[in-house]
Every structure is written in structure tokens, then in C-alpha cells.
N, C-alpha and C positions, 0 to 999 in steps of 0.2 A: 166482586170485592173479596169474597171468601176464598176464591181461587188465588187471588194475588197474595193474600195473607199466608195461605198454605205454601205457595212457592217461596215466599220470603223466609218462612220458618225452615223449609227444607234446605234452602240455600245456606242459612246460618248453621244448620246442623252439619251440612257437607263441609263448610269451611272449617268449623271447629274440629270435625273428625279428621280432615286432612292435616291440620296443624298438629293434632295430637299424634297422628301416625308418623309425621315427619319428625317430631320431637322424640318419639319412641325409637325410630330408626337411628337418629343421631346419637341417642344415649347408648343404644346397642353397639354402634360402631366405636364409640368412645371407650366403653367397657372392654370390648374385644381388643382394641389397640393397646390399652393399658395392661390388659392381661398378657398380651404378647410381649410387652416391654418388661413386665415383671418376670416372665418366664426366661427372657433373654439374660437378665441380670442374674437370676437364680442359677441358670446353667453356667454362666461365666464364673460365679463364685464356687460352684462345685469343682470346676476344672482347676481353678486356682488352689483350692483346698487340697485336691489330689496331688498337684505338683509340689506345693510347698511342704506338705507333710512327708514327702519322700526325698527331700534334699540330702545329698551325700557330699563328702569332701573329696571331690575328684576334679582337679583342674584339667584344662584341655589346652590344645594348641589351635590357634585360629588359622585363617587362610594364609597369613604371612609367616606362620611358624612361631608367633609370639605366644608366650604362656598367658593364660587367662585364669583368674582365681576360680575356685569352686563356686563361690557366690560373690556377685558384684552388683552394685547399683551406682549409676552415675547421675550427674546433675541434670541430664537431659531426659530423665525418667525412663531409663533403660535398665531393667532388672534381668540378670542372666544367671543361671545356675545349672548344676547337674543334678538330676533326680534318678532314683532307682525305680524298680517296679514295672519296667517295660515288659509286657508279655512277650513270650517267645514259645508259643505252643507247638510250632512246627520245628523247633530246634534248629533254626536257621543259624548260619555262621555270622552272628552279629551280637552286639552287646545288649544286656538287659538294662543298661543305663541310657539316659536320654539327656541331651543338652537343650535347654528351654530358654527362651527369651520373651519377656513381656515389654512392650514399648507403647508409648502414647503418641499416635500420629493421626493427623487430620480428624481430631476430635473422636478418635476411636481407640479402644484398648485392643491391641493386636498381639496374638501369641504366635511365636515362631519356634520351630524345633528342627533339629538336624538328625538325620538317620545315622550319622557317625559322630563320634566325639571329637577326635582330632581331625580337623577339616583341612581341605586343600582348596585351590582356586576353583575347582570344578564342583565342589560341594554346594548343593542348592538347598535352601531352607524351605520347609513347608510352612505356609502362612495361613492363619485363620483370624477373622475379625470376631472377637468375642462380644464386645458391646460397642455400638455405634452411636453417634450423636450425643456425646457426653462432653462436659466442660470441666476445666480446672482439675484434671486428674493429678494427684500427688501420690508418690510412693516414698515412704520413709522407712528407715531402719531404727529400731530401738535396740541399742547394744547392751552388752552385759553390765555396763555401768549405769544403765537407765537413761542414757542420753538418746535423744531422737535426732537422726541425721539424714540428710538427703543423699549422701554418698557412702559407699562402703566397698572396699576398705577406705578409710578416711584419707583424704588427700593431704599432702604435706602442708604444714602451716605456712602461710605467706607473711606471718608476723616476723620481722627481722629480729625482734628481741626474744623470740622463742628459741629454746635450746635445740641444737641439731642432734641427731641420733648419736654422734660420736662424743657429745658433751654430757650425755647422761651417765649417771653413776653405774658402772658395770656390776658393782656388788649389790645394788639395790634389787630386790625381787621384782621381776617383770611379769605382770599378769597380762596375758594376751587379751585384747578386746575382741569379743566375738559377737556376731549378730544374735539377738535374742528373740526378736519378733519383727514382723512386717506389718506396716499399716498402710492401707490404701483408702484414699478419699476421692470422690468425684461427685459431680452434680448431674442429675438426670431430669430433664423436663418431661412431664410435669410432676414427677414424683418428689424431687428435692434432693437433698444431700444424702449420699450413701457412704458409709464408713465401715470398714471391716479390719480386724486385727487377727493375725495368725501367729501363734507361738511356733517358733522354728524347732524342729526336732534336734536331739543331740546327734550331730552329724558324724556318722562313722567315716573314718578315712578308708579309701579304697587303695589297697596295695596289690600290685600285680607281680606274681612270680613268673619268671621267664618261661617255665614249662607250661604254665597255664595259658599263656598267650596262644600257643600253638594248638593245644588240645581242647581248651575251653575258653571261648571268647567272652565269657561272663566277666564283667568288670573292666573290659578294655575300652 
């Protein structure tokens, strides 16, 4: 009888120990997975900060030869701009500017960049997934008037009563609307909503002198 009681107690201790060990391992896995998730988001925010803080006013030509604005955001959540600060320690024959695009596809925030500014049909983008498995990503622009908009430059008004550009008073002072800040929102399970706002720099315009194109590729 004493042996039976001892075995019963030993079995209970073994069951409790195994459950405690399993719970500890599950908790450890959960902490590690959430830590990796936070690290992924933190790394993406650092890359975004680095890109946005170096935006410059340099438009490009796309694969079809069409001009693209230095900074643009369309309704399909595609943000594209030119940034400075690209390292060139080996003094290679290339620009220190970089064309960057951020796009929301397949529940992921994807960063693309091109090794040349003015592209042709053979130019291939380098692509990297910054954050995966996210929901409801929104990118909006806060312009110099304080208005938040999903597109920039703003699309032409579809209101038939709105004045057309040729109906505006040419003598009235025209203040150009400029992007002032970028706001990004998205949802990450199980962390929740993530929101970040970046003030845009005062974007210097890039002018290229003909003699600089041949001798110094910086800014081309």
C-alpha cells in the first residue's frame, strides 16, 4: 500500500513537472518569436528613417522615358522618391543618389531600389521585404497646408464645378503645396497598431552641369 501511494505521488510530481516544463518552453518560444518580430519592425523603421531623411528634389525618367516626380505617392500605396547619401567609397562611375520605392504587396512592406536613376527596359530593381504578415498598411502625406492626403502630387479634381487651372487668377500669389511629413500606419499581430510620422527634410534641388556629367557622376 505504501508503495502504491509513493508511485501515485511520484506520478503526480512527474505530470506537474512535465506540464511546467512544456509551459516554460512555450513561453520561451513566444518571447523569442515576439522579440524577432519587434526586431524586424525596428529594423524596417531604421531603414525608412534613413531613406526619408535624405530625400532630394531630383526627378527621374522611368523605363518608358516618362518623367517621374522627385517624390510621389499614389492611391495604391506606392511611395517613390530620390534620396541622397549613397556611399561610393570605391569612387565607382555611378551616382551617389538612389531611387527608392516602398510598396504594400501580399501583406508585406517591400522596399525596391534601382542602381541607376534614369531607367531603361533592362534596368532591374533590387527588392527586399522589410516587414511581412501585416494588415491595413496606409501611407499618407501631410502637406504644407496641414492636409493629410493619400496621393502626392494631388490628382486633378473630379468635381465639375471646381475651377480649372486656366480659370485661376494669374495675378493671385500661388503658393506651391509641398509634402511636409509622411505618416505610416499598419497592424501587426499580436503587437497591435504601429504608427510612425517622419518630417520630410527641406529638399534641395539637384542641378547637373554638363561638364559634371562627364567628369563627376555625383548627382546624375
